[in-house]
N, C-alpha and C positions, 0 to 999 in steps of 0.2 A: 270486535274492533277496539284497539287501545284508545283510551281517552287522550285528547289532545294534551300534550305536556305543557304545564305552566310556563309561560315565557320568562326569561331572565328579567329581573326588575331591579331598580335602585329606588331608595326612598329618600325624598328631599324634605327636610323640615324647613317650612317656608312661612315667613311672616309678611303678608302683603302690605301691611300698614307702612312698613318702611320701604318706600319706593326705590331706594338704592339697591335693594336685592333683586328687583325684577330682572335686570339684564343678567345677573348671575344665575337666577333660576332658569331663564330661557337658555342660557349657555349650556347648563347641565342637561336640560331637556334635549337639546339639539345634539349634544355629544353623545349621550345615551342612545338616542334614536339612531345616529350614524352607525353605531356599533350593534345595532339590533336589539337594544335593551329598553324596556318600558320604564317610565318614570311613574311612581307612586308618590302622592303628595299628602303630607301631614300639616294641616292647617290649624290655627288657633280656634278655639271653641267660639262659635257665633259668626264665623266668617263663611260666606259662600265662596265657591271656587271662583277666582278671579279669571279674567279673559284669557291670561297666559297659561291657565291650567285647564282650559276647556278641553273635554274629552279625555282627561287623565283621571285614573282612580284616585279618589281622595278620602282622607279620613280626618277626624277631629279630635283635639285633646286641648286640656289646660296646659299650655306650654310652660306655665309658670310652676307647674306641679310635676315633679319627676314621676310620681307614681301614676298619674294620669297619662303621661307620655308613655311610660313602659306598658300600660295596659292597652293603650292604642296601638302601639307597635306589635303587642301580642296578637291583636286582631289582624294587622297588616300581614304578618308573616304566616298566619293561618290561610290567608287568601292568596298570597303571592310569594314567589321565590326571590326574596330579596338578597342581593349580593353585596350591596354596599349602602351606608346611610351618610348623607351629606347634610350636616348642619351648616347653614349659612351665617347664622347670627351667633355671636359670641356666647350668649347665654344658653344656647342649646348644645354646646360642645360636650359638656359633661353628661347631661341626660342621654344624648346620642351614644356615648361610650358605654353607658350602662345597658342600653338596649342592644348594643353589639354583644356585649358579654352574655346578656340573657339568651341570645340565639345564635352564638357562635360565628357572628359576621366579622370579617377581617376589618381592621382599623384601630384607631387609638383605643386603648383599654381605659377603664375608669382611672387606674393608677397613673397612666401616662397622661390622660386629659387633665388631671389635677395639677401636673407640672405647668400646663398652659392656662389654667383658670385660677388657681389660688396663689396670689402673689406671695404669701408666706412660704408656700411650698416652692414656688417658682425661684425665689431669691435664694432659699436654702439649697436648692439643687444646683443653681448656677455657681454658688460658692463651692460646692463639692466638686464642681468641674474646674475650679481654679479661676473663675471669672469674677472680676470685682463688681460689687453691687453697692448700692447706697446703704449706709448704715440705717438701721430701723429699730423700732420699739413697738410693743403693744400698748394700746391706750387703756390699761386696766383701770388707772386712776389718773386724775388730772395732775397729781403729784408725780406719777411716773413720767408723763410727758413732759412736765417742767423740768424735771431732773435731766432727761434726755436733751432737752434744749440747752441746758447749761453745759452739757458735755460736747454737743456739735455745733451749738450756735443756731440762731435764726438766720434765714427763714426755714420753717419745716414745711413738709408736705403731708397732709392727712388725706387718706383716700381708702376707699372700700377695698378689702383684700380680694374680692371677687367682682369687681366692678368692670365697666367698659367705657370707652369713649370720654374718659375724664369726668363722668357723672359723679356728683357729690365729692368732687376732689377740691381741696382747699390749700391755698397757700397761706401760711401763717407767719407773720413778720414780727410779732411781739406777743407778750404775755396777755395783753388786753384782747388781741385777736383770738388767741388761744382759748381764752374764757368764752368768747363769742361762739367760736366753732364747737367748743364742748357742749354748749347749751343746745346748738343745733343738732348735734349727733344724739343727744339725749340718751335714751335707754338702748340705742342701737350701736354703742361704742364697740362692742365685741365684733361688729362687722367691719371695723376699720383697722388700719395700721398707719404708723407715722414713720416718715423717712426723712433723712436729712436732705436739703436741697442740693442737687447736683448741677453745677455750672457747666457750660460748654455747648457746642453746637449739637442739635438733636438730629440724629439719623434714623432712618427706618429701611429695613431690608424686607422685601417681598420675594418670597421664595416658593418653588415647587420641588418636591421630593419624589423620587421613585426608588423603591428597593434601598433606601438608606443613602442614596446619592443625590445631591442637588443638581437638578437638570434645568433649572432656571433661577436666576436671582437678579434683582434690581436694587442697587443701593440708591437712596434718595436722601436729601436733606430738607428738613423744614426750614422755611423762611422766618419762622418765629418760634419762641418758645411757648409750649402749650400753656404754661402757668404765667406767662407774662403777655398773653394775648390782650390787646387793647386797641391799637391804633389801625390795624388793617386785617382783612379777612385772612384766614389760615391758608398758607400755601406749602407746596412741596415740590422740589425740583430733583430730577434724576442726576446721579453722578456716575455716568458711564465712561467718561473720557478723562484723561489726566487725574486719575485717581491717586489720592496722596497716600503715604505710608500708613498714616492713621486710619484713613478710610479702608484701605486694604485690610487693617487689623479688625475693623468692624465686620467685614465680610468673612474673615477667618473665624472670628468668634461666633458669628451667627451659625456657621456649620457645626461648630462645637455644641452650641445650645440645642440645635435641632436634633442632632443625633443623641446627645446626652440625654434629652427629654423623652427619647422614645419614639420619635416620628420615624416612620419607614417610607410611607407614601402619603402625601398630602400637600396642603397649602399652609403657609405660615406668614404672619406679619410680625416682625420683631423690631424693637426700638432700642437704641444705645445712644449714650452721650459720649462726645469726643472732646476732651478737654484740650486747652491750648498747648499743654505739654505732650500731647499725643496719646495720653492714657485714655483707654476706653472703659466706660461703666455701663453695665447692662441695665436697661430699664425694665422691660417686660416683653412678652411674646404671646400671640394668640394663634391657635390652630384654626385659622380661618383667613380669607382674603382681607386686605386692608380695607378700612371704612372710608367714609367720605367719597371723594371721586378718585381715589387710587386706582380702582379697577378699571373705570373708563379711561383713566389717563395712560395705564399700561397698555390697554387694548388700542388706544389711538397711536401711541408711540412704538409699541412693540409687536402689535398684530396678533396678540392672544388675549383671550379672556381667562383669568386665572381660575375661576370656578369651573369653566368648561374643560380647562386643561386638566384640573384635578381629577375630573370624572374620567377623562380619556386615560390618564395615567393609572387609575385604579382598575379600569376594565380592560386595558390593552397593554401587556407587558412590554411590547415592542414599540410603543408610541414615545416620541420625543417631541417637546414644544419646538415649532419652527418659528422662533421669535427673531425678528430682524433687530439690528442694533441702532441705527439711525442717529440723529441729533439728540441733544438733551431735550427732555420733556418736562414741562411743569404744569401743575394744576392749582387752581385757587378757588376758594368760595367766592360767590358774588354777594355783596352786602349793601346795605343802605342805612343811613340813620334817619330816613323818612318814617313816618308812621301815619296811619289813617287810611282812608279808602284810596286805592290806586287809580289815578286817572291817566297815566302813561308810564310805560316801561320798556326798556330795550329788549328786544326779543332774541330768540336763538339765531334767526337768519341774520340779523344785523350783527351779532358777534361773530358769527361764522365768516362774515364778509371782511373781518379785520385780518390784517397780515399775519400769517403763520398761526392763526387759531385753528386747531384740528378739530375740536369738538366743543359743545357747550349744551347746557341744559338750564332753562329758566323755569322756576317752580311756581312763580306767581304771574298773574295776569290782571289787566285792567278790571276793576270792580272788586278785587280781593282787598281785604283789610289787613294792614300791618299793625301789630301791637307795637307800643313804644319800646325801643331797644333797652336792653338790660345790661347784662355784663359785657356784651360785645354787640357789634352790628348784627341785624337779623340776617340769617343766611337764606338767600333767595335763589340760589342755584350754583353752578359751577362752570368752569371752562377749562379747556386743555390747550396749551400752545407749545411751540418748539423754539428753540434758539441755539446758538453756538456754544454757550457755556452757562454757568450758573448765573452770572451777572447779567449776561444778555437776556435770559428768560425772566429773571427778576425785573428788568426794565420793561419787558413786554407785558408783565403783570400790570405795571402802572398804567401803560397805555390802554389795556382793556379796561381796567378799573375806571379810568377817567372817561371812557367811552360809554360806560354803562350808567344809564340815567333812570331815575325812578321819580315820578312826580305823583303827589297826592292832593287830596283836597285841602291840605293844610299848606300847600305851596311847594 
């Protein structure tokens, strides 16, 4: 009798510590299961399989070490017929691409993945495609950065060339601040790049591609500048209706970027600046679903989970996302300037009872301890609401924000 053939499998690189990936992970597992494909999980060393991975084959690796990841995937493919690899976290995109190359698995190659991970490569490739980017310089010496500042003027932006989520990103407004940031970078300055500060409204496009064609896209606009985040939690609002000529230009350039960077089938989150003159400047792009509460906002408003749809598009050539249009959708973090032990906090059910709130998640509960806020208010959760247009949604943000209460032992 012939042995039972190994079932089709996909591999998900999953970091359970970041709770925002849980719904994405479940969506991939469900999509694969619907198509008769098993999910195998690659977890960080030291992690037991979380509840959402119960019953699934799982392996471990040091996810910060590409050699460890590749060795683990070698073991996975010896045991399973892996057809696709899904990295949910930005930092796993390039190692996953190297594993695809090792085993001839379709998807982004390392050369293509670098377009989405290395901002030096990313901006150079965008320029080759005829897209404007911020002027930049390498921080080889503090003199080189000071000279760049004389050419383009302050403020400057100093950021890791392969970072994510604005981690270790600095806005520098003067030579004195430059000296301070230089000391903080220390011997790691080779990991950074310096850019001119670009003014304008910041937009993002969340896209799904299949066989080189965009099959879903949502343009959204941030309600704040990431580098001017100070007075309110970060929010973003969709721009599906009454799109301006400049916003349409953002959508057009997003397609140029994704195709020019080599994506055939996948999910992407790209950011652009739109100036008052209508000119668009490319910011950056990741080959993964948007961070924060962007994925649940799109799911609540459009009816699709980006990670699950990515899986379906990879495994089923006939699949097309069945996304609805609906009203404008916005999402914002929940924050508080309170600190100390929580004695009372508005819960998810109370937020969901507010007019036109579609979804919410509160990460803290009575008894938890909040550290003193630092650069911005502590992020305590998120919510999604709908409205007729950008300003209506933004007004609803204030209503929800005013209804969210946190009480601590400090008052």
